[in-house]
C-alpha positions in Angstrom: 93.3 127.4 129.6 93.4 127.6 125.8 92.8 124.4 124.0 95.7 123.4 121.8 95.0 123.2 118.0 95.1 119.5 116.8 98.2 118.5 114.8 97.7 118.9 111.1 98.4 115.2 110.5 95.6 114.4 113.0 93.1 116.6 111.2 94.0 115.1 107.8 93.7 111.6 109.2 90.2 112.4 110.4 89.3 113.7 106.9 90.7 110.4 105.4 88.6 108.3 107.8 85.5 110.3 107.0 86.0 109.9 103.3 86.5 106.2 103.8 83.3 106.0 105.8 81.4 107.5 103.0 82.6 104.7 100.7 82.1 102.0 103.3 78.5 103.2 104.0 77.7 103.3 100.3 77.3 107.0 100.0 80.1 107.0 97.5 80.1 104.0 95.2 83.0 102.5 93.1 83.2 104.5 89.9 81.3 107.5 91.3 82.7 111.0 90.9 83.5 112.8 94.2 81.8 116.1 95.1 84.1 119.1 95.0 86.6 119.7 97.7 84.4 122.6 98.9 81.2 120.5 99.0 83.0 117.7 100.9 84.6 120.1 103.3 81.2 121.7 104.2 79.5 118.3 104.3 82.0 116.8 106.7 82.8 119.9 108.7 86.5 120.0 107.6 88.8 122.6 106.1 89.3 122.5 102.4 93.1 122.1 102.9 92.6 119.0 105.1 90.1 117.6 102.6 92.6 118.2 99.7 95.3 116.3 101.6 93.0 113.5 102.4 92.0 113.2 98.7 95.7 113.1 97.7 96.5 110.4 100.3 93.6 108.2 99.2 94.6 108.7 95.5 98.1 107.4 96.4 96.6 104.4 98.1 94.5 103.6 95.0 91.1 104.3 96.6 90.6 107.5 94.5 91.6 108.2 90.9 92.2 111.6 89.4 90.9 111.9 85.8 92.3 114.8 83.8 89.6 117.3 83.0 86.9 115.3 84.7 87.5 115.2 88.5 88.2 112.7 91.2 86.5 109.3 91.2 86.3 106.4 93.5 88.2 103.5 91.9 86.7 100.1 91.4 88.5 99.2 94.7 90.2 96.2 93.2 92.6 94.4 95.5 95.5 94.6 93.1 95.2 98.4 93.1 94.6 98.8 96.8 97.5 96.6 97.7 100.0 98.2 95.3 101.6 100.2 98.1 102.5 96.9 99.8 104.8 96.2 96.9 106.5 99.6 97.4 107.0 99.0 101.1 108.4 95.5 100.3 110.7 96.8 97.6 112.3 99.3 100.0 112.8 96.7 102.7 116.3 95.6 103.6 118.1 92.9 105.6 115.9 91.7 108.5 112.8 93.2 106.9 113.2 91.0 103.9 113.4 88.0 106.2 110.1 89.2 107.8 108.5 89.4 104.3 109.7 85.9 103.5 108.2 84.7 106.8 104.9 86.2 105.8 105.2 84.9 102.3 105.9 81.4 103.6 102.6 81.3 105.5 100.6 82.8 102.6 102.2 80.6 99.9 101.4 77.6 102.0 97.7 78.7 102.3 97.5 79.5 98.6 99.0 76.1 97.6 96.4 74.3 99.8 93.5 76.3 98.4 94.8 75.8 94.8 95.1 72.0 95.3 91.4 72.0 96.2 90.2 74.3 93.5 92.6 74.1 90.5 91.1 73.2 87.1 92.8 71.3 84.3 93.7 74.5 82.4 95.3 76.1 85.4 97.2 73.0 86.3 98.5 72.9 82.7 99.8 76.5 83.1 101.6 75.6 86.3 103.2 72.7 84.6 104.3 74.9 81.7 106.3 77.1 84.0 107.8 74.1 85.8 108.9 72.6 82.5 110.4 75.9 81.4 112.5 76.0 84.6 114.0 72.6 83.8 114.6 73.6 80.1 117.1 76.4 80.9 120.2 77.1 83.0 119.9 80.9 82.7 119.3 82.3 86.2 117.1 85.1 85.0 114.8 82.8 83.1 114.6 80.3 86.0 113.6 83.1 88.3 111.1 84.5 85.8 109.4 81.2 85.5 109.6 80.8 89.3 107.5 84.0 89.6 105.1 82.9 86.9 104.7 79.5 88.6 103.7 81.1 91.9 101.4 83.6 90.1 99.6 80.7 88.4 99.2 78.8 91.7 97.8 82.0 93.4 95.4 82.6 90.5 94.1 79.0 90.9 93.0 79.8 94.4 90.3 82.0 93.0 91.0 84.5 95.8 92.0 87.8 94.1 93.0 89.5 97.3 95.4 86.7 98.3 96.9 86.7 94.8 97.4 90.5 95.0 99.1 90.2 98.4 101.4 87.5 97.2 102.3 89.4 94.1 103.4 92.3 96.2 105.5 90.0 98.4 107.0 87.5 96.0 108.2 89.7 93.2 110.1 91.9 95.8 111.9 88.9 97.3 113.5 88.0 94.0 116.8 89.7 95.1 117.1 87.2 97.9 116.6 84.3 95.5 119.0 85.7 93.0 121.6 86.1 95.7 121.1 82.6 96.9 121.3 81.2 93.4 124.7 82.8 92.7 126.2 82.0 96.1 124.9 78.6 97.1 125.8 75.6 95.0 122.9 73.6 93.7 120.3 76.2 94.7 118.6 76.3 91.3 118.4 72.5 91.2 116.8 72.5 94.6 114.4 75.2 93.5 113.3 73.0 90.5 112.8 70.0 92.8 110.8 72.0 95.3 108.5 73.4 92.6 108.0 69.8 91.2 106.8 68.8 94.7 104.3 71.6 94.8 103.1 70.7 91.3 102.8 67.0 92.2 100.7 67.9 95.2 98.4 70.1 93.1 98.2 67.3 90.5 97.1 64.9 93.3 94.6 67.4 94.6 96.2 67.0 98.0 95.9 70.3 100.0 98.0 69.3 102.9 100.9 68.0 100.7 100.7 71.2 98.7 100.8 73.3 101.9 103.8 71.5 103.2 105.7 71.6 99.9 105.1 75.4 99.5 106.1 76.1 103.1 109.3 74.1 102.7 110.1 75.9 99.4 109.9 79.5 100.7 111.3 78.4 104.1 114.5 77.3 102.4 115.2 80.8 101.1 114.1 82.3 104.4 116.5 80.0 106.4 119.4 80.7 104.0 118.9 84.4 104.2 118.7 84.3 108.0 122.1 82.5 108.1 123.7 85.2 105.8 122.4 88.0 108.0 123.7 86.2 111.2 
């Protein structure tokens, strides 16, 4: 009986995995130029077309970078670049998927707030306070939401965990629509938002990780619960 030819997608996936393995094993370092498609195909025992598709896929994911007139290079493999596709997926999410994103964000924001409370320095705390003050100084919904985002970015940065900050950036900025919707439809939503952010700040100021965790979870959980009700 003749053996069936593997599906093209399977072959390409195998090529992707082999290229990733070269990076993980240190045979290709961040910033290093890739060998040519032909050299890689021979080296890994793959077709040039499969290798080309694998390179394209890893370029989209931020693992590889095409430099005009120079070739293909391994990126610096920064978390913010590698997790950029998470933001695209989140941005395309609708309805129940947005609720799922908020559920994830609630857990991660709580963790980030707890870490920040333990690690934040005076300069970082002052930046968080700046955005909190700005939220109280305006009634413009767009400005409030902008400072809301900056407040959470500052908290995430204070964790010192760049990967966690990158994940939260991909999630939080894409859930703005839910917060905007809530702000326009639910009376007092922005006042509650200000109060919830003040509780997070006070916990950070007190260097109290558990209070910060609880305050952040309650803040994101409020938007999540409201959105669930709207969908139901």
